[in-house]
N, C-alpha and C positions, 0 to 999 in steps of 0.2 A: 540591485536586481538579484534575483535568485535563479540559478540554473540547476536543473535536475536531469540526471541521466541514468536510466534504468539498465540493468543487465541481469542475466541469469535465467531468462525465460527458455522455453523449449517445449518438447513433447515428452510425455510420460504416460505410462499405463495407469489405469485406475488402481488406487492403493499406494501409489508411489509418492515420492517427495521431490520438491524443488525449493531452492532458496533464491529469492529475488533480492537484488541490491539496488540502491539508489544513491549515487554520488551527488552530493549537494555542494553548491558554492553560493557565496553571498553572506551577508551579515546574519549572525545567529538570531538576532532580534526580529528578523524578517521571516523566520521559519520556526516560531515557538511551538507550533503544532504541525506535525507532518502526518501523512497518511497514505494508504494504498486504496486505490479505487479500481474497478474493473468494468468493462463493457463487452457484453456478449453480442454476437450479430443479431440485429433487429431489436435489441433491448436498450434501455436507458443505462447510462453510467450509474453505478452504485458504489457506496462506500463499503469497504471491506474491514479496515482497521485503521485507527488513528492513535497517535502517541504524542504526549507533551514532552517538553525538555526535562521535566522532573520524572519522567518515566510512566506517568499515568496512561493507561491504555483503555481502549474501547473497541469492541468487535461487533460486527453484525452477527445475528444469531446463527446464520447458516455455516459460519466458519469457526465458531467457538469450540475449543478443544482440539481443533485440527491445525489452525494457523497461529503463528506467534509473530507479533511485530516487535521490533527492537531497534535501537539506534546506538551507534558508536560515535559519541560527540567528538572524540579526539580525531576520528577519521572522517568526520562529516558524512557519515554513511548511514542510510536507513535500510533495514532488512525486513523481509517477510519470509519466514520459514513456513512452508506449506507441506503438510503431511496428510496421509490418507486422502489423497486427491480423488475427486469424483469427476465424471464427464461434465457435470453441470458447472464445474469450476473453470471450464474452458472460456477464455476471454482475452482481450487485451488488457493488461494491467498497467495502471498509471501511478506514478509517484506524485504527490502534491504537497504543497506547503502553504501556511498562512501565518501572518504576523502575530495574530492573537492566539491566546491559549484556548484549548478545547475543554479543559477541566473535566475530562471524563464523560462529557455529555454526548449521548447518542445523536443529539440534534446535529452535531458537527460531522456526522457521516454523510452529510449532503454535499455533493460536488460543488454546488453554488457557493459554499462557504469558504472555498479555497481559491487562492489567487494565482499561485504558481504551479505549473504542470510540466512533467516530463513528456517525452514523445510517445511513450507507451511501449510495451513489449508483449509479445504473444506467448500465451500459455495454452497448450492443447493437451487435454487428458482423454485418452482413448479407453474404451471399455474392453 
């Protein structure tokens, strides 16, 4: 079983930065691909960024150049560095994991492709 616990959310003004962390437990082979997803009020959950164990990353277009996903395998921790935040980035952010690789394919930005989920953490960006 995989357990995921997010931290680091909060409120920030537009143009500011935040770093989200996700502490992961469980066998590494059960989380070969990990990702960040978000869900704004009244909207469907969407993929933000994903990363394979080999470091291959994929981003949704709206965050390219502003967000960076990374992982520290020694600490079993996933990160999302968010810069130049915009009000439209306001959402509950979720950490997720899947046993199979994503191989850099945007297809795997779909929430339905991930098996394990954290509880979510709020990020609010004010204008």
